[in-house]
C-alpha positions, 0 to 999 in steps of 0.5 A: 391905256384904255381897258375896254379896247382890246390889244389888237384894236387897229385904233388902239395906238392911233392918235387921230382915231375917233373918240370910242365910248367906254359905255359897257351894257349892264348884264340882265338880271338873272331870274335865279338871284335868291339868296338863303333865308329862314322864316325868321329872315322873311319875318324880319324883312316883312316887318321892317318893310312894313312898318316903314311903309305901313300907310301905302301898305294898308291903303292898297290892300284894303283898297282892293279888299273893299271893291272886291267885297262891293263886287261879290255883294252887287253880284249876288244881289244882281243874279238874284234879281235876274231870276225875278226879271228875266224868263228866257232859260238861255238868255238867263244862263248867258247873263249868269254866265257874264256876270260871274265871268266879271265877278272873278276877273275883276278882282283877279285884275285888282289883285295883280295891281294890288301885288305890283304895288306890294313889290314896288313898296318892297323894293322901295320905289314910288308907288301910287293908287293907280298902279292897282289898274296896271295888272292887265296884261297878266289877267289871262296867263294868272287865270289859265295858270291858277286853273293849270295848277288847280289840276296839277294840285287836285290830282294827287289829292284826288288819288289820296281821297279815293284810296281813304275811300276804297280802304273804308269800304273794305274795313269791317265795322268793328275796325272804327277806331283803325279807320278813324286813325287812318282818316286822321292820317290820310288828312294829314298827308293830304294836307302836307301834300297840298302845302308841299305843291303850292310852296313849289307852284305858286311863285308862278304868280308873281313871276308872271306879273313881275317878270312877265313870263308865260304860263309854262315858263313860270310854272317851270320856274317856280318849280326850280326857284323852290328846290330845296326851299319847299319846307321853309316856304310851308313853314312861312305859310304857317307864319302867315296863319299865326300873323292872320290868327293874332290879328283876329284874336285882337278883337278882329281890329288887328287884321286891319294890320295882319292881312296886309302884313300877310300879303307882304310876306308873300312878296318878301318871299318872292324876292328872296327866292329870286333876287329883286329885278336890278339889284342883290339883296342885302343881309337880313336885318339886325337892328330892323332899321336897315334898308331891304330889297332897295336899289343900290346907291349908284 
C-alpha cells in the first residue's frame, strides 16, 4: 500500500496505472522557529562557533572594519580638500552630499555582507570573502528601517529629556541634591528604555538581510519575536559590553578577537530567536564541542 495515495484515488487498485511519485514537498521554514535560551546559552553557542571558525570570523569582520576606517579617513580628507578647491557654494554642497552619502552607504553595504557571512558561519555553511559584496539588495531597506527605528526610539527619549528639563526649570536652587538624584534617575530610566526598544526592534536588520523581508514587516516581526525575551536580550547586550571591555583591557590586542565575537553574539541571538532557515536548533552545548546551528544530516 502506498501511504501517499488517498484511498479513493481511482488508480489506487489499478495495476496498469503509471507509477506515481512519492515526493512530498518540504514545508517552508517558519520564521518563528526560535527556542528558549539564556545569556549563558548564547555565549556558549557563540564561543563554540567562534573557536571552530575563528579565522573566517576575524578576517570577515576586520576586512570590513579596515575598509570602513579607510573610507572614513578618505572622506574626511576629501571634504577638507574640497573647501580649498571648489568656490561655488551650490556645487560644493552637492559634492559634500554625494561624499557623505557614499561614506554611509558603502559601509552599510559591506556591513550587511559581513553579517551575511557570519550567519553562514553560524550555520556551518561554506563562506568566502566575496560574501561581503552580496548585501546590495538589502541596503535601501536597512537604511530606511534604521531611520524609522531611530525615530521610534528617539521619540520617547525626547519626552523623557523634555520632562527632566521642565522639572529642573521649576525647581528652586536650594534643591540641587534632589535635582541631581532626579537627573540620575532620569538618565537611568532613559538608558533602560533605550535598551528595551533596541532589544525589541533591532532584529529587523537580520530579518531584512536573511529573510528578505520588507521594512515594516521586519520591524513587526522583530517586535513579535522578542516578546517576553527583551530582558534576556538586554542582558546579552551587557554581556557584549563585558566582552568588549575585556578585549580593551588586554592591551587593546584582545579587540582583534573580542569585537568579532561580539558581532557573532548578535547573529547567534538572532538565530536563537528565529531558528535557522532550514533546520531546527540543537540543544545548548554541554562540552563545548557540539555542532551548533548546523544543517542536520540527511
